[in-house]
N, C-alpha and C positions, 0 to 999 in steps of 0.2 A: 251422773244423777249419785247423790249420796241418798240411800234408803235406810231407814229403821228394819234390820232383819232381826233384831230379838224376837227369838221365840216361833219366828214368821219358815214358811217352806219353801225352800229353794230346790228345784229338780232339776238333776243334770241327768241325760241319757248319755250312756256311753260310761266305759271304765278302763279305755286303753290309756294311751300316751296323748290322745289331743285331749281328753277329758281332765288326765292329772294336771294340767297347766292351769285349769281353770277354778279345778279343785285348791289347789296350793294358796290360792286366794281366797277362797269360802270358806275355808275351814278356819280362816284368823276372825272369822264374824261367829255371832252367836246367834245364828239360822240353824234350823231344823235341816238337814242337807240330807238328801234322799237320791241315792244314786242306784239308777238300773241300767245294766251291763252284764254282758256274760264275757267270760276269759279277761278279770280284772290283773291289770300290774301290780306288782307286790305291792306300792307304795299305796295304793288306794285301798289293798287288803288291809294293808296295818291303819289306816285310817279308818275303816272298819272295826278291827279289833280294839282300838282305844277308845270306841266310842264317841268318834269324830264325825261320823257320817254314817247313814241307815243302807246297806249294801242290797237290792234287790238283784235276784240271779233269773227273774222272768223278764219276758217285754213291758215296755214301759204303758201303763193302760191309764183310762181317762181318768179312772177313780185317784189315781196317782196324782195327776198333773191339776187336778181340780182345787182351788185354795192355794195353790202357790203364789207367789208373788215375783218369782222368775222361773223360767226355763233356758237351759242349755242345751241343745244339740249337738252333740261332741263325738259321733258315732265313727268320724273319719270316712263316711259313708253317705254320699249325696241323696240315695233314693232313700234309707231310715233317718236320715236328717231331714229329710222333706217332709217324711210321714210325722214326726214329732214334731215340728213346726206348723202341720195343719192343725194337730192336738191340740199346742199349745193356744191356736189363735182361735178354736172351736169352743177352749175353755173360759177365754176372756183373759190369756195370761201371756204378759211380752215374751217375746222368745229371744235368744241371741245362736245361728247358726254357725259354728266358729270356721272360720276362714271363707265367711260368705256374706259380705257386706250388704248384698243388695236384699238378701232373704232376712235379715237382722233387725229387730225392732229396736235395738241398745248396742251400745258397746261397752266392751267391759277395759275400760281405759288402764295403762300402769301405773302403779301408786309407790309412793314413796311412804313409808309407813312410821311416823312418829306419834303414836296412840297417846293421846288421841286426836292429835296432827295427823293428816293426811292430806298428801299432794295428789290430785288424779290428773295425769298427762294424756291428751288425748290426739289423734291425727285424724280422727273418721275414718279409721282403717286404712288409710293409704300407708303409711311409713312405720310399722310397729319397729325397726331398728331405729329410727331416729327417737320414737318414744323410749327406748330404751335408755341411748346415749342423754336423751334430757334427765330422763331418771338418775342417772347415774352422776351427772352434773349435780342436781338437786341435791341428793342425798349427801354428797359431799358438804355442800352450804349449810345442812341442817344436821347440829350436833344430835348423839345419840341421846342425852339430857334433855333434850327440848321436850320429849315425853314428857318424862315424869313433872318437870316444871307445869307442863300447859295440865296434865292429871291434877295437880296440887291445886292449879292457881283455880280450875274448874269446881273442885270442892270448896276453896273459899269466896266465890262468887256473893252467895248470900250476903255476906257479911258487907260485901265492898257496896249492898245497897243502900248503906247510910250518907254515901257521898252522892252529891249532885250530877245529877246525869251530865255527860258530855264531858266537856275538857278537863274537869277534877279526874274522873272516873280513869281519862285517858293518859292523866298524868299517873296516876297510881299503878296501872297496867306497864306502862312503858318504863317504870323506874324498876318494876318487877321483874320484866323479861328482860329488859336490855341490861341491867346493872347488877342489882342485888341478887335478884334470883339467880343467877346463874353462879356467882360467887357462893351464894348458901349452896346449892346442890352435892359442891365436892367435897363438902363437907357431912352431907347428908339431911333425908326430908324432914328430920326434926327441926334443923337450922332453918331450911326455908319456910317451915310454918312459924318460927318465930321471926322472922322476917317481914313477912306477911301481916301479923300481926302488929308489929312497930311500924311499920310501914304507913298502914292504915291508918293509925292515930295521928303519925306525920302530917300525912295530906290533908285529914281531916280537920287538925287544929292551925295548917297554914292560912295566912289570908289571901283572898282570892286574887288571882294576877288580874292586872286590869287590862282592859283592851290594847290593842294595837291594832293598824294597819298599816300593810304592807303594799306600797306599789310597785307591781310586778309586771315589767316587760313580757310580753306573750310570744313576740317576734312575730314576722309574718305569716305564721300558718304553722309549719312544718313540727310537730311536737319535739323532734328530735334536735330541734335548735334552741330549746329552752335550755336555759341554764339549769345545772343543777341544784342551785338554791332557790328558782324559780318552782320545779319541781318539789322539791321538799316543802316549801312553804303551802303549794297547794294541798298536797297530802297530809298537811297539819291545821290547814285554815277550817273554822268554825262557817264563815261565811264568805261567799266568792262572789264579787259583784264584777260583772264582765262587759265588754263593750260588744256591739254587734259583730264584727269580723273574727272574734275567737271562736276558732274551730270546734265543734263538739267532740275532736279526737283530744285535745287539752283538757277541754271542760274533765271528760272523762278520768284524769289522773286527779282526779281532786275527790275526797272522801263521799262514799255513796250517804254518809249521814249527814254533809253539810248543806247548808242552803245555800242555792244557786240562785242568782238574781241577774237577768239582761238588762241593762238600763243602754238599750241601743239606740244610735241616733242615724237616720235614713234620710239620707240627702234629698229635699223636696217631699220627705212625707215624715210620718209620724216619729217622734223624738222626745225622747226624755229631756226636760229641761235641767238645765246646768245646777241649778238652785237646787232641785229635787234629788239630783243625786249629790249632791252636797250635804242634804239633809239627813240621806239614808247612810252615808258614810259616817255621819255625827251618831246615827241613831245606836248603829251595831258597833262602831269602833268605840262607844264607852265600855262595853263589858265583852265583846267578844275579837276572839282572832280573826282579821278582815284582809283576805287578798283582793284588793283592787285589780284585775286583769284587764292591762290594755293590750291593745294591738301593737306591735312592734316595739316599741320603747316609749316608755311612760314622758320623758321628758321632751320628746321631738312631736309636735302639732297634738299633744296629749289633754293639754289643758290643768299640767299638774300643778302648775302653781294655785291655782284656781280652788281645786281640791285638799291642797295642803293648807291654804289659808285659810279654809273651813275649820279643819281640824285644829291648827295650832288656837284660833278661836274657841276652840270647844274643850282646849286642856288634854286633846288625845295626843297621844305619841304615835310616830309612824316613821315609816324608813323605805329605802325607793331601791330597787332592785333593776339593774337595766337590762333591756332586752335589746336583741338584734334588728336595729331599722331597716325596713323596706327597702332604703336605697342600696344599703350592704347587700342583702341578698337578691336584688335586681342586679347589682355588679357582677354577683357571683354565679348570676344565672348568664349573664353574658361574658363569663370567663375573662374580664377583664379588670384592671384597677381602676379608682375613681381617683385617683392622681397619678401625675407620670411626670417624670422630669423633663425639661424642654416643652411639655404641654400645658399644664396647668399646676400652680403651687397652689390653690383654693379650689373649693368645695361647697358651691350652694345647695342648701336643702330648703326648698321654697314651697308653700302650701297655696295651691290656686282655687282654693275652695269658695271664693269670694274674689271676683277678677279685679273689684276697687283694689285688694291688698298689692298686685301687681305695679299701680303706679309709685309706690314706692321704691322699688327695685333699682338697681343701678344696671339700665339695660342696656348703655353703650358698654359696660365690660363684659356683661353675659353677653353681647353680638359678638365680642372680639373672636377670634380663629384661637382653636384650642381651648376655650371656656368650658367648662362642664357644672352641670346642675342636676340635680334631680327633683322634681316637681312632683310633691303629693295633691293626690283629689284635684289632678288639673284637666279631667275631663271637658268637665263645662266651660271652662274658660280657654280652650287651646286656641279658637282664633284670633283672641285678644292676646296670648304670647304669640302667635305667628305673627301679628301686624306689628305688635311693639318690637318685635327681634330684628324682624327686614326692614324699619324705619328706621332701625339704629345701628344698619350696616350688616346684619348678619348674611351670610349668603344663602340662597334658596337650599343648595345643596347640603348645608350643614346636618349631620347625623342626629337623627331625635328615636330614639329606641323606644316602643311602649310596651312594658312588662308587665303584664296582667297577671295577677294568682301568683306572685312571685312565690317560689321554696315549695306550691301545693303541688297536689296531683295533675289539676288542671294549669297547669302554669303555661302561659301564651306567650311568646315573645315575637313581636312585628317589627324590623328594623325597617328604616325610612329614611325621610329627610323632614326639614321643616317647611318644605312646598305642599306636602301632601299629608300633612301631620292629623288636622280636621278628617278628613276623608279615612283617616286608617281608623280613627276612634271610634266610627259608627259600627256598631255591635257588640263592642266592649262594654260588658256587664258587669263583670267583676272589680275588685280594686285594681287600679292599674298606676305604676309609677311611670312619667316621663323622663328616660336618661338624655338629658339635650348633651350632646356633644359626645355622643358615646356610641358605638355600633357592636355587634357580636365579633369576639375574635375571629371567627372564621371569615365576617365580611372583612374585617381590616385586613385581613391576611390575603384576601381577593384585589382589594384596593390597591396594597402595598403591590403587589406582583404587577399590577395593571400601569402602575407608575413606575416602575422598573424598567 
């Protein structure tokens, strides 16, 4: 929690080593700090001598607690701390009982201080040692001059209001904090002030950047399978237009100020028309940085060509960032390869969204021993798939593994055969890939042992 403590009263009950750990943090604020406790340690006495705290020798009273914004019970004595907590709650003031998470109303996190930049690290009181380690790592990441840079930038913010809100202002601050500012701070604060004014004029006089649409493959659902480029573009986007299957954990990587628009298509349910999606891309892509986020890879059953054609017709620039497709994620879940010497020299990726599309397949080669195919959106067409393959000579025991929600926490793998495929699909609610010709590695190992 970030509180404005300037001029506000914070009360600490206790003046020993237990209280000192909290006071070392509190004296760095502009709060009015009152400490009540007998037998203060030397450093607490020094805080009082230099006027950083007011030290009371008498026990804590209700009149002292009233009007405070926080109370710390730090007597290292359970009975006394319990009495302080009761007094604080009676006065309506949040209380922290040191080393007693259950009886505390808030937690003081570990702090990395680059005033006015602060990073708070909390573990809900579970692992203070871990919080200290994270703090040490972050302190190494953040240079000491970051604080002066942020302080000078904060003072300059009123001047930046002359720039349009949004991308132009972000461009100004990005160039200040990550390029020109750090170079100038080594010379002196006067040099930083000079850089700020020159940079403001440069950005104000630059022509607005044209819009751009980035088609980004979001992968099968695991945020850790996003490419580095995908993460970077998400963080920079003004607008994110995403499919229904893109999970919230990936959308959380976008800036909070970004406009997030779902253009979901639900099988046999309410869906956005493709024509409306095209118009949406044209409207936002004309002037904004847009990420068109598609599940898996944009170029595999993602209607990429239709959307890029609409952008070309409108004269809007675009780029394509590939993503991990569900077939690759499903094979990884099975711990097998999609191709194998002496088994299959080709791989088919097929959509079963419309059963009529299957009629164009080379069913004889798909039914051949060793053939491998990944079938997307094939739940509704499973019986059609089964019939065509059996009709063209596929064995009833041909392996077909169902991988539901590939790569996600609720991933589900159902090994089976072509003969029982429709029955095994009953109850499958999430997106599923049918892996024709593949079994999980463990099943393959058992089959091989039985064959021997």
